[in-house]
Residue frames relative to the residue before (quaternion, step in Angstrom):
aa qw qx qy qz dx dy dz
X 1.0000 0.0000 0.0000 0.0000 0.00 0.00 0.00
X 0.2827 -0.7700 0.5536 0.1439 3.56 -0.96 0.94
X 0.3882 -0.6777 0.5587 0.2789 3.53 -1.05 0.83
X 0.1809 -0.7448 0.6390 0.0655 3.56 -1.26 0.82
X 0.2197 -0.8122 0.5159 0.1607 3.68 0.20 1.24
X 0.6811 0.5121 -0.3096 0.4219 3.61 0.72 -1.07
X 0.6574 0.4630 -0.3214 0.5001 3.68 0.79 -0.86
X 0.6665 0.5122 -0.3586 0.4058 3.77 0.76 -0.70
X 0.6587 0.5027 -0.2865 0.4810 3.41 1.04 -1.08
X 0.6230 0.5267 -0.3813 0.4348 3.67 0.82 -0.61
X 0.6821 0.5074 -0.2992 0.4333 3.58 0.91 -0.99
X 0.6806 0.4969 -0.3050 0.4437 3.52 1.06 -0.74
X 0.6139 0.5141 -0.3334 0.4977 3.60 1.16 -0.54
X 0.6449 0.5178 -0.3439 0.4447 3.64 0.99 -0.76
X 0.6002 0.5742 -0.3288 0.4493 3.54 1.12 -0.92
X 0.7139 0.4729 -0.2583 0.4472 3.47 0.79 -1.20
X 0.6069 0.5302 -0.3587 0.4711 3.62 0.99 -0.58
X 0.6788 0.4848 -0.3287 0.4429 3.61 0.87 -0.89
X 0.6466 0.5084 -0.3611 0.4394 3.56 1.13 -0.55
X 0.5731 0.5779 -0.3506 0.4633 3.50 1.03 -0.75
X 0.6780 0.4953 -0.3101 0.4459 3.58 0.70 -1.05
X 0.6454 0.5284 -0.3083 0.4575 3.68 0.92 -0.84
X 0.7863 0.3708 -0.2000 0.4519 3.52 0.65 -0.90
X 0.5418 0.6289 -0.3734 0.4141 3.69 1.16 -0.27
X 0.4004 -0.7212 0.4904 0.2813 3.65 -0.72 0.88
X 0.5008 -0.6425 0.4626 0.3499 3.57 -1.16 0.78
X 0.5131 -0.6262 0.4829 0.3337 3.64 -1.18 0.63
X 0.5312 -0.6511 0.4804 0.2512 3.66 -0.95 1.12
X 0.1999 -0.7900 0.5433 0.2020 3.70 -0.72 0.67
X 0.4349 -0.7018 0.4809 0.2951 3.70 -0.85 0.84
X 0.5820 -0.6013 0.3971 0.3769 3.62 -1.07 0.70
X 0.5567 -0.5609 0.4812 0.3793 3.55 -1.26 0.33
X 0.5842 -0.5593 0.4745 0.3475 3.54 -1.22 0.60
X 0.4938 -0.6397 0.4729 0.3512 3.64 -1.00 0.51
X 0.2540 -0.7501 0.5979 0.1236 3.49 -1.40 0.31
X 0.7947 0.3702 -0.1658 0.4515 3.58 -1.23 -0.06
X 0.2582 0.7713 -0.5451 0.2031 3.63 1.02 0.63
X 0.0331 -0.7701 0.6361 -0.0337 3.61 -0.97 1.06
X 0.1527 -0.7847 0.6000 0.0298 3.55 -1.07 0.75
X 0.0340 0.7242 -0.6887 -0.0060 3.60 -1.21 0.67
X 0.2131 -0.7893 0.5627 0.1221 3.46 -1.41 0.40
X 0.0007 -0.7698 0.6375 0.0311 3.53 -1.26 0.35
X 0.4477 -0.6688 0.5336 0.2596 3.55 -1.31 0.16
X 0.0258 -0.7498 0.6610 -0.0124 3.51 -1.22 0.92
X 0.7722 -0.1536 -0.0253 0.6160 3.52 -0.37 1.50
X 0.7436 -0.3377 0.2334 0.5278 3.69 -0.62 -1.02
X 0.5911 0.5900 -0.3897 0.3881 3.60 0.98 0.80
X 0.4161 -0.6525 0.5248 0.3546 3.71 -1.08 0.32
X 0.1692 -0.6966 0.6911 0.0919 3.38 -1.35 0.79
X 0.0677 -0.7763 0.6260 -0.0284 3.52 -0.69 1.44
X 0.1128 -0.7662 0.6316 0.0363 3.56 -0.76 1.26
X 0.0342 -0.7824 0.6218 -0.0083 3.49 -1.00 1.02
X 0.1200 -0.7737 0.6221 0.0030 3.47 -1.17 0.81
X 0.0510 0.7736 -0.6316 0.0079 3.75 -1.07 0.44
X 0.5867 -0.5406 0.5017 0.3343 3.40 -1.56 0.18
X 0.5570 -0.6327 0.4198 0.3364 3.54 -1.02 0.78
X 0.3536 -0.7400 0.5388 0.1927 3.59 -0.94 0.93
X 0.5479 -0.6320 0.4467 0.3175 3.54 -1.08 0.82
X 0.8115 0.2604 -0.1752 0.4929 3.70 -0.64 0.86
X 0.6233 0.5835 -0.3441 0.3906 3.55 1.22 -0.31
X 0.2160 -0.7671 0.5928 0.1163 3.47 -1.15 0.60
X 0.7927 -0.0189 -0.0189 0.6090 3.60 1.11 -0.30
X 0.3223 -0.7497 0.5651 0.1210 3.60 -1.28 0.39
X 0.2675 -0.7273 0.6147 0.1471 3.40 -1.27 0.74
X 0.0148 -0.8410 0.5402 -0.0247 3.56 -0.58 1.05
X 0.1333 0.7823 -0.6016 0.0910 3.65 -0.93 0.66
X 0.3667 -0.6213 0.6196 0.3093 3.48 -1.52 0.31
X 0.1135 -0.7842 0.6100 -0.0009 3.44 -1.23 0.97
X 0.3408 -0.7727 0.4831 0.2310 3.49 -1.13 0.25
X 0.6095 0.4208 -0.3293 0.5857 3.51 1.48 0.70
X 0.5437 -0.6527 0.4237 0.3145 3.48 -1.11 0.79
X 0.6766 0.4863 -0.3337 0.4409 3.65 1.13 -0.33
X 0.6167 -0.5909 0.3044 0.4217 3.55 1.40 0.36
X 0.5751 0.5584 -0.3761 0.4647 3.64 1.18 0.36
X 0.3651 -0.7437 0.5275 0.1880 3.37 -1.34 0.47
X 0.5709 -0.5078 0.4923 0.4170 3.61 -1.12 0.33
X 0.5232 -0.6661 0.4019 0.3481 3.53 -0.87 0.87
X 0.7710 0.2972 -0.2765 0.4908 3.54 -0.82 1.22
X 0.6432 0.5121 -0.3439 0.4535 3.44 1.29 -0.22
X 0.0833 0.7670 -0.6349 0.0412 3.45 -1.19 0.74
X 0.2012 -0.8141 0.5395 0.0761 3.65 -0.79 1.04
X 0.6414 -0.4714 0.2626 0.5454 3.59 0.75 -0.96
X 0.0218 -0.8038 0.5922 -0.0529 3.55 -1.12 0.62
X 0.0136 0.8093 -0.5867 0.0250 3.59 -1.04 0.50
X 0.3040 -0.6833 0.6284 0.2140 3.68 -1.38 0.30
X 0.0306 0.8015 -0.5917 0.0809 3.41 -0.94 1.08
X 0.3946 -0.6540 0.5763 0.2906 3.57 -1.35 0.29
X 0.6239 0.5587 -0.3533 0.4169 3.64 1.16 -0.48
X 0.4702 -0.6513 0.5012 0.3217 3.54 -1.24 0.13
X 0.7302 0.3109 -0.3132 0.5216 3.61 0.96 0.96
X 0.1408 -0.8068 0.5732 0.0273 3.51 -1.05 0.55
X 0.2452 -0.7381 0.6076 0.1613 3.58 -1.26 0.40
X 0.0513 -0.7826 0.6204 0.0037 3.68 -0.59 1.04
X 0.0730 -0.7796 0.6220 -0.0003 3.44 -1.05 0.88
X 0.1118 0.7924 -0.5857 0.1287 3.56 -0.83 1.10
X 0.1473 -0.7717 0.5921 0.1795 3.61 -1.06 0.39
X 0.4985 0.6623 -0.4078 0.3829 3.55 1.19 0.61
X 0.5248 0.6414 -0.4441 0.3405 3.68 1.08 0.13
X 0.3528 -0.6816 0.5867 0.2584 3.57 -1.24 0.23
X 0.5082 -0.6218 0.4928 0.3350 3.68 -0.85 0.95
X 0.8472 0.2580 -0.1588 0.4364 3.50 -1.20 0.83
X 0.5647 0.5338 -0.3778 0.5034 3.65 1.32 -0.14
X 0.4870 -0.6746 0.5170 0.2012 3.31 -1.48 0.67
X 0.0637 0.7944 -0.6040 -0.0046 3.62 -0.75 0.85
X 0.2751 -0.7562 0.5508 0.2213 3.63 -1.12 -0.03
X 0.3847 -0.6707 0.6088 0.1775 3.46 -1.43 0.65
X 0.2407 -0.7898 0.5609 0.0608 3.48 -0.46 1.40
X 0.0538 0.7986 -0.5994 -0.0107 3.77 -0.89 0.72
X 0.0929 -0.7948 0.5994 -0.0199 3.57 -0.70 1.09
X 0.2289 -0.7649 0.5836 0.1481 3.63 -0.66 0.95
X 0.0790 -0.8102 0.5806 0.0142 3.61 -1.01 0.84
X 0.2820 -0.7585 0.5558 0.1905 3.68 -0.95 0.85
X 0.7783 -0.3361 0.2648 0.4595 3.66 -1.42 -0.07
X 0.6966 0.4714 -0.2594 0.4747 3.62 0.95 -0.72
X 0.4726 -0.6579 0.4507 0.3751 3.60 1.30 0.05
X 0.4510 0.6373 -0.5261 0.3371 3.63 0.88 0.39
X 0.2720 -0.8103 0.5053 0.1185 3.64 -0.97 0.96
X 0.4291 -0.6450 0.5123 0.3706 3.59 -1.07 0.50
X 0.6702 -0.4249 0.3961 0.4620 3.43 -1.38 -0.35
X 0.6427 -0.5524 0.3899 0.3603 3.57 -1.35 0.63
X 0.0210 0.7470 -0.6617 -0.0610 3.51 -1.16 0.47
X 0.0563 -0.8016 0.5943 -0.0337 3.49 -0.89 1.11
X 0.1499 -0.7535 0.6388 0.0413 3.46 -1.20 0.85
X 0.3603 -0.7612 0.5059 0.1867 3.62 -0.85 0.98
X 0.0060 0.7592 -0.6498 -0.0364 3.48 -1.24 0.43
X 0.3348 -0.6942 0.6031 0.2057 3.63 -1.15 0.37
X 0.4139 -0.7577 0.4569 0.2142 3.49 -0.63 1.23
X 0.4410 -0.7142 0.4817 0.2518 3.54 -0.82 1.22
X 0.4719 -0.6250 0.5256 0.3322 3.48 -1.27 0.35
X 0.4234 -0.7179 0.5238 0.1758 3.60 -0.81 1.18
X 0.4856 -0.6239 0.5464 0.2763 3.46 -1.37 0.65
X 0.0837 0.8038 -0.5843 0.0743 3.66 -0.40 1.08
X 0.5236 0.6018 -0.4312 0.4216 3.70 1.22 0.43
X 0.3016 -0.7332 0.5850 0.1711 3.48 -0.91 1.06
X 0.7107 -0.4917 0.3724 0.3382 3.42 -1.53 0.58
X 0.2343 -0.7294 0.6145 0.1881 3.59 -1.26 0.39
X 0.0666 0.8120 -0.5785 0.0392 3.50 -1.21 0.45
X 0.1675 -0.7560 0.6132 0.1563 3.60 -1.12 0.31
X 0.0508 -0.8076 0.5875 0.0002 3.58 -1.07 0.67
X 0.2169 -0.7560 0.6122 0.0809 3.54 -1.32 0.43
X 0.3565 -0.7021 0.5972 0.1526 3.45 -1.10 1.14
X 0.4435 -0.6661 0.5089 0.3173 3.70 -0.99 0.69
X 0.7608 -0.1165 0.0221 0.6380 3.80 1.14 -0.28
X 0.3191 -0.7333 0.5878 0.1220 3.35 -1.29 0.72
X 0.7642 0.2667 -0.2356 0.5380 3.73 1.08 0.07
X 0.0830 0.8155 -0.5663 0.0861 3.45 -1.02 0.91
X 0.3585 -0.7447 0.5085 0.2416 3.57 -1.21 -0.11
X 0.1738 -0.7094 0.6663 0.1503 3.57 -1.17 0.44
X 0.5146 -0.6560 0.4477 0.3231 3.54 -1.20 0.84
X 0.1779 -0.7807 0.5940 0.0781 3.40 -1.30 0.75
X 0.7154 0.4390 -0.2866 0.4618 3.51 1.18 -0.13
X 0.3795 -0.7499 0.4681 0.2731 3.68 1.17 -0.37
X 0.7481 -0.3407 0.2935 0.4881 3.51 -1.00 -0.93
X 0.1322 -0.7944 0.5891 0.0664 3.60 -0.48 1.23
X 0.8587 -0.1070 0.0078 0.5010 3.49 -0.68 1.31
X 0.3776 0.7399 -0.4855 0.2724 3.52 0.94 0.66
X 0.1580 -0.8324 0.5302 0.0320 3.57 -0.20 1.39
X 0.7880 0.0031 -0.0073 0.6156 3.64 1.19 -0.36
X 0.4380 -0.7362 0.4386 0.2717 3.62 -0.97 0.60
X 0.1980 -0.8244 0.4998 0.1770 3.49 1.10 -0.27
X 0.6684 -0.5445 0.2386 0.4471 3.44 1.17 1.07
X 0.2621 0.8214 -0.4899 0.1290 3.52 1.30 0.32
X 0.6768 0.4981 -0.3243 0.4344 3.59 0.90 -0.79
X 0.5061 0.6105 -0.4318 0.4298 3.72 1.09 -0.18
X 0.6286 0.6039 -0.3214 0.3698 3.61 1.04 -0.33
X 0.7314 0.4318 -0.2030 0.4873 3.32 1.42 -0.67
X 0.4169 -0.6360 0.5758 0.3002 3.63 -1.27 0.49
X 0.2809 -0.7820 0.5528 0.0633 3.45 -0.80 1.29
X 0.4289 0.7545 -0.4520 0.2059 3.71 1.14 -0.16
X 0.6210 0.5395 -0.3991 0.4049 3.64 1.08 -0.38
X 0.5130 -0.6193 0.4277 0.4127 3.78 1.11 -0.10
X 0.8215 -0.3289 0.2317 0.4040 3.50 -1.33 -0.55
X 0.5026 0.6559 -0.4462 0.3436 3.64 1.18 -0.12
X 0.4512 -0.7238 0.4711 0.2251 3.56 -0.99 1.03
X 0.7565 0.1978 -0.0855 0.6175 3.50 1.23 -0.76
X 0.0602 -0.7755 0.6272 0.0389 3.69 -0.98 0.86
X 0.1501 -0.7429 0.6512 0.0384 3.58 -0.78 1.12
X 0.2704 -0.7606 0.5759 0.1290 3.54 -0.94 1.02
X 0.2186 -0.7360 0.6271 0.1314 3.60 -1.20 0.89
X 0.1216 -0.7678 0.6260 0.0616 3.65 -0.93 0.85
X 0.3881 -0.7100 0.5482 0.2114 3.49 -0.98 0.74
X 0.1641 -0.7844 0.5873 0.1136 3.74 -0.82 0.95
X 0.7891 -0.0575 0.0249 0.6110 3.57 0.77 -0.84
X 0.0464 0.7438 -0.6665 -0.0190 3.66 -1.49 0.24
X 0.1468 0.7923 -0.5771 0.1328 3.49 -0.89 0.95
X 0.0045 -0.7793 0.6266 0.0036 3.46 -1.28 0.61
X 0.5529 -0.6456 0.4080 0.3332 3.64 -1.06 0.79
X 0.7943 0.2571 -0.1259 0.5359 3.74 0.99 -0.52
X 0.7598 0.3668 -0.2192 0.4901 3.64 0.88 -0.66
X 0.4894 -0.6472 0.4930 0.3139 3.65 -0.89 0.82
X 0.6294 -0.5687 0.3916 0.3565 3.53 -0.98 0.77
X 0.6748 0.5170 -0.2794 0.4465 3.60 1.00 -0.93
X 0.6631 0.5046 -0.2487 0.4938 3.54 1.41 -0.50
X 0.5301 0.6383 -0.4230 0.3643 3.55 1.16 -0.28
X 0.3793 -0.7062 0.5476 0.2400 3.67 -0.94 0.75
X 0.1676 -0.7848 0.5963 0.0172 3.64 -0.77 1.09
X 0.1172 0.7220 -0.6791 0.0615 3.68 -0.95 0.80
X 0.1869 -0.7511 0.6299 0.0636 3.42 -1.38 0.76
X 0.0072 -0.7843 0.6191 0.0389 3.66 -1.18 0.36
X 0.5354 -0.6780 0.4021 0.3033 3.60 -0.94 1.03
X 0.8244 0.0936 -0.0372 0.5570 3.46 1.11 -0.43
X 0.6928 -0.4851 0.2740 0.4579 3.64 -1.04 0.44
X 0.8045 0.2875 -0.1664 0.4924 3.64 0.89 -0.91
X 0.4343 0.7197 -0.4440 0.3104 3.55 1.29 0.21
X 0.6146 -0.5153 0.3981 0.4452 3.79 -1.05 0.20
X 0.3946 -0.6742 0.5523 0.2910 3.44 -1.19 0.43
X 0.1698 -0.7652 0.6176 0.0654 3.50 -1.27 0.73
X 0.5603 -0.6250 0.4541 0.2988 3.52 -1.05 0.77
X 0.0776 -0.7435 0.6590 0.0835 3.59 -1.07 0.73
X 0.0868 0.7791 -0.6178 0.0611 3.54 -0.67 1.05
X 0.7465 0.4104 -0.3101 0.4220 3.46 -1.40 0.28
X 0.6603 -0.5534 0.3873 0.3281 3.60 -1.38 -0.12
X 0.6103 0.5749 -0.3842 0.3866 3.49 1.26 -0.37
X 0.6836 -0.5108 0.3544 0.3822 3.55 -1.28 0.38
X 0.4011 -0.6843 0.5327 0.2951 3.68 -0.86 0.46
X 0.3262 -0.7543 0.5412 0.1782 3.58 -1.14 0.59
X 0.0860 -0.7269 0.6759 0.0862 3.64 -1.02 0.79
X 0.2089 -0.8069 0.5514 0.0343 3.37 -1.00 1.20
X 0.0406 -0.8093 0.5858 -0.0146 3.52 -0.91 0.91
X 0.1721 -0.8229 0.5396 0.0456 3.62 -0.85 0.96
X 0.7721 0.2111 -0.1428 0.5821 3.58 1.22 -0.06
X 0.6082 -0.5984 0.3908 0.3455 3.36 -1.35 0.59
X 0.3623 0.7180 -0.5457 0.2355 3.62 -1.27 0.49
X 0.4078 -0.6837 0.5286 0.2946 3.40 -1.29 -0.03
X 0.1258 -0.8501 0.5089 -0.0492 3.37 -0.73 1.32
X 0.2902 -0.7671 0.5609 0.1129 3.58 -1.19 0.75
X 0.0704 -0.8552 0.5121 0.0383 3.60 0.31 1.12
X 0.1828 -0.8184 0.5442 0.0245 3.65 -1.13 0.71
X 0.2050 -0.7170 0.6395 0.1869 3.47 -1.20 0.40
X 0.1679 -0.7897 0.5798 0.1100 3.51 -1.00 0.67
X 0.1611 -0.8003 0.5762 0.0404 3.67 -0.49 1.08
X 0.0177 -0.8010 0.5959 -0.0548 3.64 -0.89 0.87
X 0.2220 -0.7806 0.5647 0.1501 3.59 -0.77 0.95
X 0.7587 -0.4455 0.2446 0.4076 3.49 -1.42 0.19
X 0.6946 0.4575 -0.2923 0.4719 3.61 1.23 -0.37
X 0.5992 -0.6106 0.3322 0.3971 3.62 1.34 0.18
X 0.4345 0.6719 -0.4607 0.3840 3.52 1.29 0.37
X 0.0432 -0.8618 0.5025 -0.0532 3.55 -0.54 1.23
X 0.0616 -0.8011 0.5916 0.0672 3.56 -1.11 0.73
X 0.3307 -0.7080 0.5906 0.2014 3.50 -1.03 0.86
X 0.1198 -0.7986 0.5885 0.0394 3.66 -0.90 1.04
X 0.2625 -0.7737 0.5254 0.2376 3.57 -0.35 0.96
X 0.2961 -0.7863 0.5244 0.1380 3.60 -1.08 0.77
X 0.7031 -0.4513 0.2685 0.4795 3.42 1.27 0.53
X 0.4998 -0.6202 0.4899 0.3544 3.63 -1.26 -0.40
X 0.1792 -0.7594 0.6195 0.0861 3.43 -1.14 0.90
X 0.1281 -0.7837 0.6040 0.0670 3.62 -0.83 1.06
X 0.0802 -0.7818 0.6182 0.0168 3.40 -0.94 1.00
X 0.1610 -0.8445 0.5108 0.0017 3.51 -0.63 1.23
X 0.4133 -0.6826 0.5179 0.3083 3.76 -0.78 0.61
X 0.1561 -0.7289 0.6618 0.0802 3.49 -0.96 1.08
X 0.2520 -0.8575 0.4217 0.1527 3.72 -0.18 1.15
X 0.8113 0.1918 -0.0977 0.5436 3.67 1.11 -0.13
X 0.4751 -0.6587 0.5027 0.2962 3.55 -1.18 0.53
X 0.6919 -0.5086 0.3000 0.4154 3.54 -1.32 0.35
X 0.4048 -0.6617 0.5641 0.2831 3.56 -1.35 0.37
X 0.1581 -0.7926 0.5866 0.0528 3.50 -0.76 1.29
X 0.0541 -0.7533 0.6541 0.0420 3.45 -1.25 0.66
X 0.3798 -0.6766 0.5610 0.2884 3.56 -1.50 0.29
X 0.2150 -0.6835 0.6632 0.2163 3.50 -1.30 0.35
X 0.3286 -0.7959 0.4989 0.0986 3.39 -0.42 1.50
X 0.5109 -0.5529 0.5409 0.3750 3.64 -1.10 0.38
X 0.6417 -0.5271 0.3731 0.4137 3.54 -1.32 0.54
X 0.6588 -0.5350 0.3571 0.3901 3.54 -1.12 0.84
X 0.6818 0.5206 -0.2899 0.4243 3.67 0.76 -0.93
X 0.7766 0.2488 -0.1648 0.5549 3.61 1.07 -0.44
X 0.3206 0.7729 -0.4601 0.2970 3.53 1.16 0.33
X 0.7199 0.4933 -0.2102 0.4407 3.55 0.99 -0.48
X 0.5948 0.5659 -0.3169 0.4748 3.32 1.56 -0.26
X 0.5745 -0.6108 0.4517 0.3046 3.59 -1.19 0.81
X 0.7152 0.4960 -0.2757 0.4080 3.47 0.97 -0.87
X 0.5473 0.5839 -0.3822 0.4620 3.54 1.40 -0.18
X 0.7503 0.3657 -0.2171 0.5062 3.66 1.16 -0.36
X 0.3287 0.7526 -0.5127 0.2505 3.56 0.99 0.60
X 0.7109 0.2126 -0.1125 0.6608 3.43 1.49 -0.38
X 0.1147 -0.7877 0.5917 0.1273 3.53 -0.56 1.00
X 0.2173 -0.8017 0.5554 0.0400 3.69 -0.95 1.01
X 0.1597 0.7821 -0.5980 0.0720 3.52 -1.07 0.37
X 0.4075 -0.6403 0.5879 0.2800 3.64 -1.47 -0.20
X 0.0620 -0.7591 0.6466 0.0430 3.51 -1.37 0.36
X 0.0651 -0.8005 0.5930 -0.0567 3.56 -0.60 1.18
X 0.1159 0.7372 -0.6618 0.0718 3.52 -1.03 0.91
X 0.2704 -0.8126 0.5064 0.1004 3.54 -0.50 1.37
X 0.6673 0.5039 -0.3304 0.4377 3.71 1.14 -0.01
X 0.8437 0.0502 -0.0527 0.5319 3.52 -0.10 -1.31
X 0.6111 -0.5893 0.3441 0.4012 3.61 1.26 -0.28
X 0.6085 -0.5185 0.4065 0.4423 3.62 -1.03 0.22
X 0.1931 -0.7457 0.6213 0.1437 3.49 -1.31 0.54
X 0.7282 -0.3086 0.2469 0.5600 3.45 0.35 -1.18
X 0.3127 -0.7191 0.6074 0.1271 3.58 -1.39 0.80
X 0.0983 -0.8015 0.5865 0.0630 3.62 -0.77 0.85
X 0.0469 -0.8048 0.5917 0.0038 3.61 -0.75 0.93
X 0.1399 -0.7669 0.6248 0.0442 3.39 -1.10 1.06
X 0.1488 -0.7792 0.6080 0.0314 3.58 -0.82 1.22
X 0.0188 -0.7770 0.6289 -0.0208 3.35 -1.05 1.03
X 0.1323 -0.7773 0.6094 0.0831 3.78 -1.13 0.39
X 0.2446 -0.7454 0.5753 0.2317 3.68 -0.94 0.63
X 0.0270 0.7917 -0.6087 0.0437 3.57 -0.82 0.87
X 0.8442 -0.0249 0.0118 0.5353 3.58 -0.86 1.11
X 0.7429 -0.4499 0.2661 0.4182 3.74 0.79 0.82
X 0.6853 0.3682 -0.2585 0.5726 3.62 1.32 0.27
X 0.4174 -0.7195 0.5232 0.1856 3.26 -1.23 0.83
X 0.1093 -0.7753 0.6193 0.0586 3.77 -0.97 0.71
X 0.2184 -0.7864 0.5692 0.0993 3.45 -1.14 0.93
X 0.3751 -0.7654 0.4768 0.2149 3.55 -0.62 1.02
X 0.2721 -0.7630 0.5763 0.1079 3.53 -0.74 1.22
X 0.2273 -0.8181 0.5039 0.1587 3.62 -0.34 1.03
X 0.5902 0.5182 -0.4110 0.4628 3.58 1.10 -0.21
X 0.7714 0.3224 -0.2292 0.4985 3.60 0.77 -0.65
X 0.2876 -0.7542 0.5152 0.2882 3.65 1.28 -0.26
X 0.5574 0.5590 -0.4242 0.4437 3.52 0.69 1.05
X 0.3756 -0.6898 0.5413 0.3000 3.71 -1.22 0.28
X 0.2798 -0.7653 0.5701 0.1051 3.50 -1.11 1.08
X 0.4249 -0.7423 0.4637 0.2312 3.53 -0.66 1.08
X 0.1596 -0.7910 0.5900 0.0274 3.45 -0.99 1.09
X 0.6182 -0.5496 0.4076 0.3868 3.50 -1.17 -0.61
X 0.6884 -0.4531 0.3477 0.4471 3.67 -1.17 -0.03
X 0.6800 0.4606 -0.3059 0.4816 3.64 1.06 -0.32
X 0.4338 -0.7010 0.4903 0.2828 3.59 -0.61 1.04
X 0.7067 0.4768 -0.2989 0.4288 3.79 0.51 -0.96
X 0.6815 0.4771 -0.3042 0.4642 3.52 0.97 -0.89
X 0.6326 0.5200 -0.3270 0.4716 3.53 1.18 -0.50
X 0.6082 0.5524 -0.3330 0.4626 3.54 1.18 -0.68
X 0.7036 0.5076 -0.2353 0.4382 3.40 0.98 -1.10
X 0.7235 0.4607 -0.1921 0.4768 3.57 0.99 -1.05
X 0.6622 0.5834 -0.3636 0.2983 3.62 0.74 -0.84
X 0.3992 -0.7188 0.5353 0.1933 3.45 -1.32 0.71
X 0.3863 0.7473 -0.4522 0.2964 3.45 1.38 0.01
X 0.4509 -0.6887 0.5354 0.1892 3.51 -1.15 0.84
X 0.3489 -0.7620 0.5011 0.2157 3.60 -0.68 1.03
X 0.5018 -0.5644 0.4984 0.4258 3.69 -1.03 0.05
X 0.0972 -0.8038 0.5867 0.0147 3.53 -0.96 1.04
X 0.0169 -0.8465 0.5180 -0.1218 3.52 -0.20 1.44
X 0.2544 -0.6930 0.6618 0.1310 3.62 -1.23 0.93
X 0.3935 -0.7485 0.5042 0.1751 3.45 -0.66 1.35
X 0.2030 -0.7224 0.6577 0.0656 3.39 -1.20 0.94
X 0.8300 -0.0753 -0.0066 0.5526 3.57 -0.83 1.20
X 0.6684 -0.5682 0.2348 0.4187 3.56 1.09 1.03
X 0.5993 0.5344 -0.3653 0.4710 3.57 1.28 0.53
X 0.1070 -0.7923 0.5998 0.0330 3.46 -1.13 0.62
X 0.0794 0.7985 -0.5957 -0.0343 3.50 -1.19 0.24
X 0.4518 -0.6947 0.4593 0.3198 3.74 -0.86 0.70
X 0.6190 -0.5044 0.4263 0.4251 3.40 -1.31 0.07
X 0.6874 -0.4687 0.3279 0.4475 3.54 -1.28 -0.03
X 0.2666 -0.7415 0.5989 0.1429 3.66 -0.91 0.99
X 0.1887 -0.7726 0.6021 0.0699 3.55 -0.65 1.21
X 0.8072 0.3008 -0.2491 0.4425 3.60 -1.32 0.60
X 0.3691 0.6936 -0.5774 0.2220 3.69 0.76 0.22
X 0.1126 -0.7777 0.6177 0.0313 3.56 -1.04 0.91
X 0.6726 -0.4135 0.3721 0.4879 3.57 -1.39 -0.20
X 0.4451 0.6952 -0.4739 0.3064 3.55 -1.14 0.58
X 0.6076 -0.5508 0.4064 0.4030 3.56 -1.21 -0.02
X 0.2523 -0.7670 0.5871 0.0572 3.54 -0.82 1.27
X 0.0093 0.7845 -0.6201 -0.0053 3.55 -1.02 0.89
X 0.0185 -0.8061 0.5911 -0.0225 3.60 -0.73 0.98
X 0.0888 0.7785 -0.6205 -0.0322 3.56 -0.97 0.70
X 0.3088 -0.7504 0.5759 0.0994 3.59 -1.25 0.71
X 0.0907 -0.7146 0.6865 0.0989 3.46 -1.46 0.39
X 0.1412 -0.7879 0.5917 0.0962 3.56 -0.80 0.83
X 0.0888 -0.7688 0.6318 0.0446 3.70 -0.94 0.85
X 0.3056 -0.7850 0.5228 0.1308 3.49 -0.98 0.94
X 0.6935 -0.4624 0.3139 0.4547 3.62 -0.98 0.03
X 0.6853 0.4673 -0.2890 0.4781 3.66 1.18 -0.46
X 0.5785 -0.6245 0.3313 0.4069 3.49 1.40 -0.01
X 0.4376 0.6762 -0.5017 0.3154 3.74 1.21 0.19
X 0.1736 -0.7678 0.6057 0.1160 3.50 -0.98 0.80
X 0.0164 -0.8096 0.5844 -0.0518 3.53 -0.91 0.93
X 0.4151 -0.7082 0.5241 0.2268 3.53 -0.74 1.10
X 0.2629 -0.7867 0.5359 0.1573 3.60 -0.74 1.00
X 0.6997 -0.3950 0.3141 0.5057 3.78 -1.20 -0.11
X 0.3374 -0.7085 0.5972 0.1661 3.41 -1.49 0.41
X 0.2898 -0.7111 0.6215 0.1550 3.47 -1.30 0.80
X 0.0636 0.7375 -0.6714 0.0338 3.63 -1.01 0.85
X 0.2326 0.8240 -0.4660 0.2232 3.43 0.09 1.26
X 0.3314 -0.7858 0.4825 0.1996 3.58 -0.80 0.94
X 0.2368 -0.7805 0.5655 0.1224 3.59 -0.89 0.97
X 0.2011 -0.7744 0.5903 0.1071 3.58 -0.88 0.93
């Protein structure tokens, strides 16, 4: 048998090559680039929202997504817009650094488990113009001048339920000015979705204004005020609308009330007092309301006349206690040309008649008027 050195060496080398091929790891394959990139834009406050989506790439487990200002997926040095990593096939990017009308690109790079990346894919878009215009509106105040009380209760010994006459729903403010909306518009936000707020003065706290009813501005002291409405659209664009000037003046005293007595020759007759008459004068804020309480003493006991029920309510032998404890409703009168009169009083009889009045002006000053203490025969 002959030795063949060349053939033996060739066989050894071939076997060695086969072993190397078997033990060498296979080279990992980068994922395919993404396809089908689509882009849409919207506005969020004063920022651009760029939504991108694409088809899943073969071999990809995640994606790197970013906004760039060059078509090759790079940025001008120092520029950054927004970017994210995601395992989904869509991403939302938010930035406030774009220029309206300029072209930018969304860059998408696929990555596999070995962090190998696909080639870069970019898709251009033109930045939309954001809404930066605030709503507009016009408004009207129901009045711009009013009064607050300066004198309080003048000689008021009892209330005869005076405060029951008034509506307290406006709270503790002495003066309420109503604001009505005339027009309201915005270029992107429906008028019904515009946020409205009002304040009684330029530095006062803002209060929400909802619904269709007028807004209320409350004042409790004298001064010159500059109320405002603030309108805000769905993107946060706001406009301050001046509502004019409100002047509040102090009214120092309540109205002066007088009785108009029946003629002397008939003053003692009950029929002459079935309607009580008088005057009320207020030179500042003007007359508000006059309240009159009518009582009569019968058989040692006082009775108070209830003008609401047209009946006499039994009291006690003490006049002041009857005044303070009675549930009888006083006559409530709005003076006309400074004159007032009660409704008809039924059931007057002979006996001692007692009448007390309280006058209230537009500012809320209360003042006790004169008293009548007269015997009917």
